[in-house]
ZAMARGU-4260 file (C-alpha; in steps of 0.2 Angstrom, whole numbers, plus 5000, padded with zeros to 4 digits):
<rodrens>
0) 4854/5750/5325 | 4842/5761/5324 | 4824/5763/5310 | 4808/5766/5314 | 4793/5752/5311
5) 4782/5754/5302 | 4760/5746/5303 | 4763/5733/5289 | 4780/5728/5293 | 4779/5710/5304
10) 4785/5713/5321 | 4803/5718/5324 | 4810/5705/5339 | 4820/5713/5351 | 4825/5701/5364
15) 4833/5707/5382 | 4842/5696/5391 | 4839/5700/5411 | 4825/5705/5419 | 4831/5716/5432
20) 4826/5737/5437 | 4833/5739/5421 | 4825/5727/5408 | 4811/5734/5418 | 4812/5754/5412
25) 4814/5746/5393 | 4800/5738/5392 | 4791/5751/5398 | 4800/5760/5387 | 4795/5753/5370
30) 4776/5749/5381 | 4773/5768/5384 | 4780/5771/5366 | 4769/5762/5358 | 4772/5741/5351
35) 4764/5742/5338 | 4776/5735/5321 | 4787/5726/5339 | 4788/5710/5351 | 4797/5712/5366
40) 4804/5695/5374 | 4811/5697/5390 | 4822/5685/5399 | 4824/5683/5417 | 4833/5668/5421
45) 4825/5673/5439 | 4809/5667/5446 | 4801/5685/5452 | 4794/5701/5440 | 4807/5713/5439
50) 4806/5720/5458 | 4815/5734/5463 | 4832/5734/5471 | 4834/5750/5478 | 4820/5746/5491
55) 4829/5729/5495 | 4829/5733/5511 | 4811/5732/5515 | 4810/5714/5508 | 4825/5711/5523
60) 4814/5717/5536 | 4799/5711/5527 | 4801/5696/5520 | 4783/5698/5510 | 4784/5715/5508
65) 4778/5718/5487 | 4796/5724/5476 | 4783/5724/5458 | 4789/5738/5449 | 4777/5746/5439
70) 4762/5737/5436 | 4761/5721/5433 | 4747/5723/5419 | 4759/5727/5409 | 4766/5710/5404
75) 4750/5706/5399 | 4753/5717/5382 | 4751/5704/5368 | 4770/5710/5361 | 4778/5711/5376
80) 4782/5692/5384 | 4790/5689/5401 | 4801/5674/5403 | 4806/5669/5419 | 4817/5654/5423
85) 4829/5657/5406 | 4844/5665/5409 | 4853/5668/5393 | 4871/5657/5392 | 4880/5662/5375
90) 4876/5677/5361 | 4879/5670/5344 | 4881/5688/5332 | 4880/5681/5316 | 4865/5670/5318
95) 4854/5685/5327 | 4852/5671/5342 | 4854/5670/5359 | 4855/5652/5371 | 4846/5650/5386
100) 4853/5637/5399 | 4835/5629/5397 | 4840/5624/5379 | 4831/5637/5370 | 4834/5646/5358
105) 4828/5663/5352 | 4830/5675/5338 | 4833/5695/5338 | 4832/5708/5326 | 4838/5719/5340
110) 4846/5711/5357 | 4849/5723/5372 | 4858/5716/5387 | 4852/5721/5403 | 4861/5709/5416
115) 4869/5716/5431 | 4878/5713/5441 | 4883/5701/5453 | 4891/5702/5472 | 4908/5704/5475
120) 4913/5688/5487 | 4926/5689/5499 | 4941/5679/5493 | 4947/5674/5512 | 4946/5658/5519
125) 4928/5652/5527 | 4919/5666/5514 | 4909/5649/5510 | 4899/5651/5527 | 4893/5669/5521
130) 4879/5679/5515 | 4876/5693/5501 | 4868/5705/5499 | 4860/5706/5482 | 4843/5697/5479
135) 4827/5691/5484 | 4832/5676/5489 | 4848/5681/5499 | 4839/5696/5508 | 4827/5682/5514
140) 4840/5671/5517 | 4847/5683/5530 | 4832/5688/5537 | 4826/5666/5540 | 4847/5666/5548
145) 4844/5680/5561 | 4827/5672/5567 | 4831/5655/5568 | 4848/5661/5578 | 4837/5672/5587
150) 4826/5657/5593 | 4842/5643/5594 | 4853/5656/5604 | 4841/5662/5614 | 4849/5678/5613
155) 4853/5696/5604 | 4861/5688/5588 | 4879/5694/5585 | 4878/5701/5564 | 4893/5704/5554
160) 4892/5713/5540 | 4908/5718/5528 | 4908/5733/5519 | 4904/5749/5524 | 4897/5755/5508
165) 4879/5761/5502 | 4876/5743/5505 | 4885/5737/5518 | 4877/5749/5530 | 4860/5746/5521
170) 4862/5731/5526 | 4870/5734/5542 | 4854/5744/5547 | 4842/5731/5541 | 4849/5717/5553
175) 4846/5730/5567 | 4830/5732/5561 | 4828/5714/5564 | 4833/5713/5580 | 4852/5710/5579
180) 4868/5717/5583 | 4875/5726/5569 | 4892/5725/5570 | 4902/5733/5551 | 4920/5731/5546
185) 4927/5740/5533 | 4945/5741/5526 | 4946/5761/5521 | 4945/5774/5536 | 4930/5780/5534
190) 4914/5776/5531 | 4905/5777/5512 | 4923/5782/5507 | 4918/5782/5489 | 4903/5795/5493
195) 4909/5804/5503 | 4929/5815/5510 | 4937/5810/5525 | 4927/5824/5538 | 4909/5817/5532
200) 4916/5799/5536 | 4920/5803/5550 | 4902/5812/5554 | 4893/5798/5550 | 4904/5785/5561
205) 4900/5795/5573 | 4882/5796/5573 | 4879/5775/5568 | 4889/5771/5582 | 4880/5783/5596
210) 4865/5772/5587 | 4873/5757/5592 | 4880/5752/5578 | 4898/5745/5583 | 4912/5750/5569
215) 4928/5743/5562 | 4939/5752/5548 | 4956/5755/5544 | 4957/5733/5545 | 4955/5718/5534
220) 4947/5703/5538 | 4957/5689/5534 | 4948/5671/5540 | 4928/5669/5543 | 4928/5658/5558
225) 4913/5643/5563 | 4913/5627/5570 | 4912/5608/5565 | 4894/5612/5559 | 4899/5627/5550
230) 4892/5637/5563 | 4898/5657/5562 | 4907/5662/5578 | 4919/5676/5573 | 4930/5687/5557
235) 4948/5685/5563 | 4956/5700/5558 | 4972/5704/5548 | 4979/5712/5564 | 4974/5697/5574
240) 4958/5703/5584 | 4942/5692/5584 | 4925/5699/5578 | 4912/5692/5588 | 4900/5686/5572
245) 4884/5674/5573 | 4880/5678/5554 | 4890/5688/5541 | 4884/5695/5527 | 4896/5703/5512
250) 4891/5718/5503 | 4909/5723/5495 | 4902/5730/5479 | 4896/5724/5463 | 4904/5714/5448
255) 4897/5716/5434 | 4887/5700/5424 | 4899/5703/5408 | 4899/5685/5403 | 4888/5685/5389
260) 4900/5697/5383 | 4917/5687/5384 | 4923/5675/5372 | 4924/5655/5378 | 4940/5647/5377
265) 4948/5644/5357 | 4937/5658/5352 | 4940/5676/5347 | 4935/5690/5358 | 4924/5700/5346
270) 4915/5715/5362 | 4928/5729/5368 | 4927/5723/5384 | 4933/5737/5402 | 4947/5735/5413
275) 4937/5732/5427 | 4923/5723/5418 | 4905/5727/5409 | 4905/5727/5388 | 4910/5746/5381
280) 4896/5756/5372 | 4893/5770/5363 | 4883/5786/5367 | 4869/5776/5362 | 4871/5761/5371
285) 4876/5752/5358 | 4891/5735/5359 | 4903/5738/5343 | 4891/5724/5333 | 4877/5733/5326
290) 4858/5729/5337 | 4867/5724/5351 | 4865/5735/5366 | 4868/5737/5387 | 4862/5744/5397
295) 4861/5745/5418 | 4879/5739/5430 | 4881/5730/5417 | 4887/5743/5401 | 4904/5752/5402
300) 4904/5770/5398 | 4920/5782/5400 | 4929/5765/5408 | 4913/5766/5420 | 4899/5752/5424
305) 4889/5761/5439 | 4875/5754/5450 | 4862/5766/5451 | 4849/5769/5443 | 4845/5785/5436
310) 4860/5781/5423 | 4850/5763/5420 | 4835/5770/5416 | 4842/5784/5406 | 4851/5770/5394
315) 4835/5760/5394 | 4824/5775/5388 | 4839/5780/5377 | 4838/5763/5367 | 4819/5764/5367
320) 4821/5782/5356 | 4834/5774/5346 | 4824/5761/5342 | 4808/5771/5338 | 4822/5782/5327
325) 4826/5793/5339 | 4846/5801/5340 | 4847/5801/5360 | 4863/5799/5368 | 4869/5795/5384
330) 4877/5810/5394 | 4889/5802/5407 | 4885/5796/5423 | 4878/5803/5439 | 4883/5799/5452
335) 4872/5807/5465 | 4865/5799/5480 | 4852/5805/5492 | 4845/5793/5508 | 4844/5790/5524
340) 4854/5777/5536 | 4846/5770/5552 | 4839/5791/5552 | 4854/5797/5544 | 4851/5807/5533
345) 4866/5808/5520 | 4867/5818/5503 | 4882/5819/5491 | 4884/5823/5470 | 4894/5833/5457
350) 4915/5832/5463 | 4909/5831/5481 | 4930/5829/5482 | 4934/5845/5475 | 4946/5836/5461
355) 4942/5850/5451 | 4957/5862/5446 | 4957/5878/5459 | 4937/5870/5465 | 4937/5878/5482
360) 4927/5870/5498 | 4916/5879/5508 | 4913/5867/5524 | 4906/5867/5541 | 4907/5853/5553
365) 4901/5851/5569 | 4908/5834/5575 | 4898/5835/5594 | 4884/5833/5585 | 4888/5820/5569
370) 4883/5837/5556 | 4894/5839/5541 | 4891/5850/5526 | 4902/5856/5511 | 4898/5861/5495
375) 4911/5864/5481 | 4911/5878/5470 | 4924/5886/5456 | 4938/5895/5464 | 4926/5912/5461
380) 4914/5904/5473 | 4898/5906/5462 | 4898/5891/5450 | 4894/5872/5459 | 4904/5857/5456
385) 4894/5847/5469 | 4893/5846/5487 | 4894/5832/5503 | 4881/5832/5518 | 4881/5821/5532
390) 4865/5822/5546 | 4859/5838/5538 | 4855/5835/5523 | 4842/5847/5519 | 4851/5860/5506
395) 4855/5845/5494 | 4836/5845/5486 | 4838/5864/5483 | 4859/5862/5479 | 4857/5845/5467
400) 4849/5852/5453 | 4859/5868/5450 | 4874/5857/5447 | 4887/5865/5435 | 4876/5882/5435
405) 4878/5899/5444 | 4872/5900/5459 | 4861/5912/5465 | 4867/5916/5482 | 4882/5914/5493
410) 4887/5897/5496 | 4886/5900/5514 | 4870/5905/5514 | 4866/5886/5511 | 4874/5879/5526
415) 4860/5877/5532 | 4866/5868/5549 | 4880/5885/5552 | 4863/5893/5558 | 4860/5903/5543
420) 4843/5897/5542 | 4833/5887/5527 | 4840/5885/5512 | 4839/5903/5499 | 4825/5901/5489
425) 4828/5893/5468 | 4818/5895/5452 | 4826/5878/5443 | 4828/5883/5424 | 4817/5873/5412
430) 4833/5864/5410 | 4839/5857/5425 | 4834/5838/5432 | 4822/5838/5447 | 4824/5818/5446
435) 4837/5812/5444 | 4832/5796/5445 | 4822/5798/5429 | 4830/5813/5421 | 4813/5821/5423
440) 4817/5842/5422 | 4808/5854/5430 | 4802/5862/5410 | 4791/5845/5411 | 4787/5847/5426
445) 4781/5865/5422 | 4775/5859/5407 | 4761/5848/5417 | 4756/5858/5428 | 4751/5871/5416
450) 4743/5860/5406 | 4756/5858/5391 | 4763/5841/5393 | 4761/5821/5391 | 4750/5821/5404
455) 4731/5817/5397 | 4719/5828/5388 | 4733/5840/5391 | 4724/5844/5406 | 4732/5855/5421
460) 4737/5842/5434 | 4736/5853/5452 | 4744/5839/5465 | 4757/5831/5468 | 4751/5812/5463
465) 4743/5820/5447 | 4761/5824/5444 | 4771/5807/5450 | 4760/5800/5439 | 4759/5808/5422
470) 4780/5813/5422 | 4790/5800/5431 | 4795/5811/5444 | 4799/5804/5460 | 4794/5787/5458
475) 4811/5775/5462 | 4818/5783/5474 | 4805/5795/5482 | 4819/5809/5484 | 4814/5822/5476
480) 4797/5825/5482 | 4798/5840/5493 | 4805/5848/5476 | 4790/5842/5466 | 4780/5850/5480
485) 4789/5866/5483 | 4789/5869/5464 | 4770/5865/5461 | 4766/5877/5471 | 4778/5890/5466
490) 4770/5886/5448 | 4752/5888/5455 | 4757/5905/5466 | 4762/5912/5449 | 4748/5908/5439
495) 4735/5913/5451 | 4730/5900/5461 | 4734/5906/5481 | 4742/5889/5487 | 4736/5889/5503
500) 4737/5879/5522 | 4719/5888/5529 | 4707/5873/5534 | 4695/5886/5522 | 4691/5903/5520
505) 4683/5905/5539 | 4701/5899/5548 | 4720/5906/5541 | 4725/5889/5550 | 4730/5872/5545
510) 4721/5861/5553 | 4738/5855/5563 | 4741/5872/5566 | 4721/5874/5576 | 4723/5857/5586
515) 4737/5863/5594 | 4732/5881/5597 | 4718/5872/5605 | 4728/5860/5614 | 4738/5876/5623
520) 4724/5888/5625 | 4712/5873/5631 | 4697/5880/5620 | 4681/5870/5621 | 4669/5881/5612
525) 4668/5881/5591 | 4664/5899/5597 | 4679/5903/5607 | 4690/5896/5596 | 4682/5907/5581
530) 4682/5919/5589 | 4700/5917/5592 | 4706/5912/5576 | 4692/5915/5563 | 4681/5924/5552
535) 4663/5921/5547 | 4650/5908/5553 | 4662/5893/5548 | 4657/5881/5537 | 4654/5863/5531
540) 4676/5860/5532 | 4679/5868/5547 | 4664/5865/5558 | 4665/5846/5559 | 4685/5847/5560
545) 4682/5857/5576 | 4672/5846/5584 | 4682/5831/5579 | 4699/5839/5587 | 4687/5844/5600
550) 4682/5826/5603 | 4699/5820/5600 | 4706/5830/5614 | 4692/5829/5628 | 4680/5815/5621
555) 4666/5825/5628 | 4646/5821/5622 | 4649/5826/5602 | 4632/5831/5602 | 4632/5845/5618
560) 4637/5861/5620 | 4630/5866/5603 | 4642/5853/5595 | 4628/5845/5587 | 4624/5858/5575
565) 4644/5856/5570 | 4642/5839/5565 | 4638/5832/5549 | 4621/5820/5544 | 4627/5805/5550
570) 4634/5811/5566 | 4620/5820/5571 | 4612/5805/5569 | 4623/5793/5577 | 4620/5784/5564
575) 4623/5783/5545 | 4612/5789/5533 | 4606/5778/5518 | 4601/5784/5499 | 4582/5781/5506
580) 4583/5793/5520 | 4583/5779/5533 | 4598/5773/5541 | 4609/5759/5548 | 4613/5751/5565
585) 4629/5742/5569 | 4635/5736/5586 | 4652/5736/5590 | 4659/5717/5590 | 4677/5719/5596
590) 4688/5707/5587 | 4673/5699/5578 | 4670/5690/5592 | 4653/5688/5599 | 4642/5676/5607
595) 4628/5665/5603 | 4616/5676/5613 | 4625/5692/5606 | 4619/5686/5589 | 4599/5681/5594
600) 4598/5698/5602 | 4602/5705/5584 | 4592/5693/5575 | 4576/5694/5585 | 4578/5715/5582
605) 4583/5711/5565 | 4565/5703/5563 | 4558/5714/5574 | 4559/5731/5567 | 4560/5723/5545
610) 4577/5729/5545 | 4590/5720/5531 | 4605/5716/5540 | 4622/5711/5532 | 4643/5703/5537
615) 4652/5720/5532 | 4670/5716/5528 | 4674/5722/5545 | 4667/5707/5555 | 4652/5715/5562
620) 4632/5714/5560 | 4624/5730/5548 | 4607/5732/5550 | 4600/5743/5538 | 4583/5753/5533
625) 4579/5760/5554 | 4570/5776/5554 | 4576/5791/5562 | 4563/5790/5576 | 4567/5773/5579
630) 4588/5772/5580 | 4583/5777/5601 | 4571/5762/5602 | 4582/5750/5592 | 4600/5754/5603
635) 4590/5751/5619 | 4588/5734/5618 | 4604/5731/5611 | 4612/5739/5625 | 4598/5733/5637
640) 4608/5717/5630 | 4625/5722/5635 | 4630/5731/5616 | 4637/5747/5611 | 4638/5760/5596
645) 4651/5752/5582 | 4651/5770/5576 | 4653/5767/5561 | 4647/5784/5554 | 4662/5792/5563
650) 4676/5798/5557 | 4686/5788/5572 | 4690/5767/5573 | 4679/5756/5565 | 4685/5740/5568
655) 4700/5729/5574 | 4697/5712/5561 | 4705/5696/5570 | 4707/5679/5564 | 4704/5665/5578
660) 4725/5665/5583 | 4732/5653/5593 | 4717/5648/5602 | 4710/5637/5591 | 4721/5638/5573
665) 4734/5623/5572 | 4745/5636/5562 | 4742/5652/5577 | 4757/5658/5584 | 4750/5672/5597
670) 4732/5678/5602 | 4727/5685/5587 | 4706/5688/5595 | 4713/5694/5614 | 4724/5710/5605
675) 4713/5711/5592 | 4698/5714/5608 | 4710/5723/5618 | 4716/5737/5606 | 4697/5738/5598
680) 4691/5742/5618 | 4707/5754/5620 | 4704/5764/5603 | 4683/5764/5604 | 4677/5780/5602
685) 4693/5788/5595 | 4688/5803/5583 | 4703/5807/5572 | 4706/5816/5555 | 4696/5799/5544
690) 4693/5781/5549 | 4703/5771/5559 | 4704/5750/5553 | 4716/5738/5563 | 4718/5721/5560
695) 4727/5708/5569 | 4735/5692/5564 | 4738/5677/5571 | 4754/5671/5559 | 4764/5675/5542
700) 4748/5668/5533 | 4736/5683/5537 | 4721/5680/5536 | 4715/5694/5547 | 4722/5706/5530
705) 4730/5716/5544 | 4742/5726/5531 | 4727/5732/5522 | 4724/5743/5539 | 4728/5760/5545
710) 4737/5752/5561 | 4742/5731/5557 | 4748/5718/5571 | 4756/5702/5564 | 4761/5688/5576
715) 4777/5677/5574 | 4788/5668/5587 | 4798/5684/5593 | 4783/5692/5597 | 4769/5707/5587
720) 4775/5716/5571 | 4769/5734/5569 | 4763/5738/5555 | 4755/5754/5550 | 4750/5766/5534
725) 4739/5754/5527 | 4723/5754/5519 | 4710/5747/5504 | 4699/5758/5493 | 4701/5766/5478
730) 4720/5770/5482 | 4726/5756/5493 | 4741/5754/5500 | 4750/5742/5509 | 4756/5744/5530
735) 4774/5746/5532 | 4783/5737/5545 | 4787/5749/5558 | 4792/5738/5573 | 4797/5721/5575
740) 4794/5706/5591 | 4785/5718/5601 | 4776/5711/5618 | 4760/5718/5623 | 4764/5732/5632
745) 4778/5739/5620 | 4765/5735/5604 | 4751/5745/5613 | 4764/5760/5619 | 4770/5763/5602
750) 4750/5762/5595 | 4746/5776/5605 | 4759/5788/5600 | 4757/5780/5583 | 4737/5786/5582
755) 4740/5801/5593 | 4753/5809/5581 | 4742/5804/5567 | 4729/5816/5575 | 4738/5829/5581
760) 4748/5831/5564 | 4738/5823/5549 | 4724/5836/5538 | 4706/5835/5536 | 4700/5817/5529
765) 4717/5811/5528 | 4719/5795/5529 | 4736/5789/5539 | 4744/5780/5522 | 4746/5797/5512
770) 4751/5807/5528 | 4764/5795/5534 | 4768/5798/5514 | 4770/5818/5514 | 4781/5818/5532
775) 4796/5823/5527 | 4809/5809/5529 | 4790/5797/5528 | 4789/5782/5539 | 4809/5782/5543
780) 4801/5801/5556 | 4786/5792/5557 | 4800/5777/5566 | 4809/5792/5574 | 4796/5801/5582
785) 4787/5784/5588 | 4797/5771/5591 | 4815/5782/5596 | 4804/5798/5603 | 4817/5809/5594
790) 4805/5826/5599 | 4804/5822/5615 | 4783/5820/5617 | 4782/5801/5619 | 4774/5806/5635
795) 4763/5820/5630 | 4756/5806/5618 | 4754/5793/5627 | 4747/5803/5644 | 4733/5809/5627
800) 4726/5790/5624 | 4729/5787/5643 | 4715/5803/5645 | 4705/5798/5630 | 4702/5778/5638
805) 4697/5785/5656 | 4686/5794/5649 | 4678/5786/5635 | 4661/5786/5637 | 4646/5775/5625
810) 4637/5788/5613 | 4621/5780/5613 | 4622/5775/5629 | 4626/5791/5635 | 4609/5799/5624
815) 4596/5787/5630 | 4601/5792/5644 | 4597/5810/5644 | 4577/5815/5637 | 4583/5832/5631
820) 4597/5822/5619 | 4582/5810/5612 | 4573/5824/5607 | 4583/5826/5591 | 4575/5805/5583
825) 4563/5813/5577 | 4559/5809/5558 | 4545/5826/5561 | 4549/5839/5573 | 4531/5845/5572
830) 4524/5829/5571 | 4534/5817/5582 | 4523/5803/5580 | 4521/5802/5562 | 4533/5792/5551
835) 4538/5796/5534 | 4528/5786/5521 | 4542/5790/5507 | 4551/5777/5514 | 4546/5759/5506
840) 4554/5745/5502 | 4550/5729/5493 | 4557/5709/5494 | 4573/5703/5488 | 4578/5687/5493
845) 4571/5685/5508 | 4575/5703/5514 | 4569/5720/5510 | 4578/5732/5501 | 4572/5752/5494
850) 4562/5751/5482 | 4566/5761/5465 | 4554/5776/5461 | 4545/5765/5450 | 4542/5752/5460
855) 4537/5766/5474 | 4522/5769/5466 | 4516/5751/5468 | 4521/5751/5488 | 4522/5734/5489
860) 4530/5739/5509 | 4525/5754/5517 | 4532/5762/5527 | 4522/5754/5541 | 4535/5742/5541
865) 4526/5723/5537 | 4542/5712/5542 | 4546/5700/5524 | 4548/5684/5530 | 4553/5674/5514
870) 4552/5678/5497 | 4534/5670/5495 | 4528/5685/5506
</rodrens>
């Protein structure tokens, strides 16, 4: 059914059966094209908003991980109606209506069925004691079972996954991250037999075995064994072996949920079904009954149903286009796959099995390293037909968009593992698909970069986040982001916009390169660094950056030896300047714990100097309104009372927020306050590319909001869970689980490594969330470096942190010891005792605030600083 809806018509009713990724993409596609004249009702049996099944493994490891697709606000549109807990059980084509299990009926003008698929079950005895891997409830149940079994058994849980395909290996990797012993049983002769040939599958097997996985291939299970209480004890194999098991997960594939298209007994079969299930659709994604469409895993096209994101998204866009009067057609299934399983790169695309007549296979295999690379071409070695990569999938991003095209270089040049260097530079044609998940061609991205695309205002987009927002490229699985970045840099160069990693006009090196150079050569002054690597006099970009690098490497007083002139305004004053030229005073309150005596000291100082006081979000007390010349006197009193600088002014550790934990709270699992205090005292004064914030929660209720911090620590019954890469601000990001069930020593060791690796490699003013996202491999790369020590630098990173801890000195305490350092804190150099009369305050709510320009003329409270004791004053 096609047709364009005019504003004068009553809304055309679209009913969507199903609430998974395909249904969400269709609703989003309708929303993007405009809903005027339409009303879309989405009926989903699940209780959740549509979520991303591609990243289901994250919810397996971390049950509160938010997988929600897109922006939840989309469902607030008047023409979009999402109804959860509504499972469609019957289609009435003649009446153009559907019925739900709850007994409700919904009429439609167009019906879109996106019911997806079910996890396949094992037809063997004991299968009722197994888990499947398909929904949020499934992975939550697995997480809960492993957690409870670990506590009950007092040992490592034997987690057996039956199935060695994509889902099976993803499931096994998740159980390993939960602390279980991963065991994989696969009936095929090698792993991932659908995507990989024998050589690649064997390489994959060697790599994951080296990571502690136990693999049993080429034999099928015949029974799941359990005791009288139903507790799994093992898996009986067809060859008579018994494999120990405490939990069994079945991930052997999926079956299309096509029951809506199957006739009830005694009724005529109206819809055509595929041989292996799924309703047959046309290239317009329409069934044989006009107005009824099918998309995603339930749709059978060309005799296939496929559970991949890219074709489901394409189908959803096609149906939305056709309902709006277009003639888009489905081109067929894109079976390309790229993923990282337990740190192992795997990718395949096109005719990787060389089934095309006269196909030529160019292969490099290194069994010792577990590396396998294969490129398939036509017999003249010119046209690319497909490829398979295991262990090193570097060429995939260059080759995948060239499928079906003539290669710009000899095929062997792309076998990077053979020592041929980087893959040849590739200029993608405009119609080459760069992002297969969202079907985004290179031409659309070029249009966005050059300001002639569909982005808001047709303004040129010159950064990766902007391109992702505008074109959707890289927003699903993320594997195309490196190529997206490469294309952006290439287009900017063509436009005459120099793409440089230089720190600034005075230094051609990037911050990371400069950090390493300074560290290796043990340089200690800006002048020496400038003479060796720079030119000119420096600027307000390179000076503070180098000052920060020197501080993080040497922990020397930041204002000595000419470093004072390198700092920005706040660091020069060791305080944050406010809008009226006064400064704030923020003493450190480790973990948010403070004694009554210290509270009294802060209150006494605030009253004495007439300062405005405010409790911060980091569990500290901020005092505002201090003049520059008052800072030493105020800090003298604070330090005499046993306090120190909170370094609220520096790009360094700010706070470690905590809840009261197990000491007081009846829900607390571990002592979060003690841990927070220990962490804050360890990392205080640590200079970094940007500010650092931490949080420690004593249980999963997360009262310290640890997952909104650069580093978050959450207590569990198994130990501490470590989360990294979170932040609040204008672009908030949830921290991601790096490691779980850690003891105190291991937790601190991993944080040491994480912070030092970030400090060494991040760009200037780059928060941990963005640094982590831009790393090749993202969180998995961080896990390899920090937890697995893949770069062999763990000892070096820990030693660097130990040096910082040993050499820490409070900056204000150091300042007060030296009369020469105190000379900096004068409002007027030529008149040290003179006060700045431009600083004026007015009373408000029993305290003070800076006067507006209009209020200054009245001079209600002048720089003479009359303490405000109450609003009646």
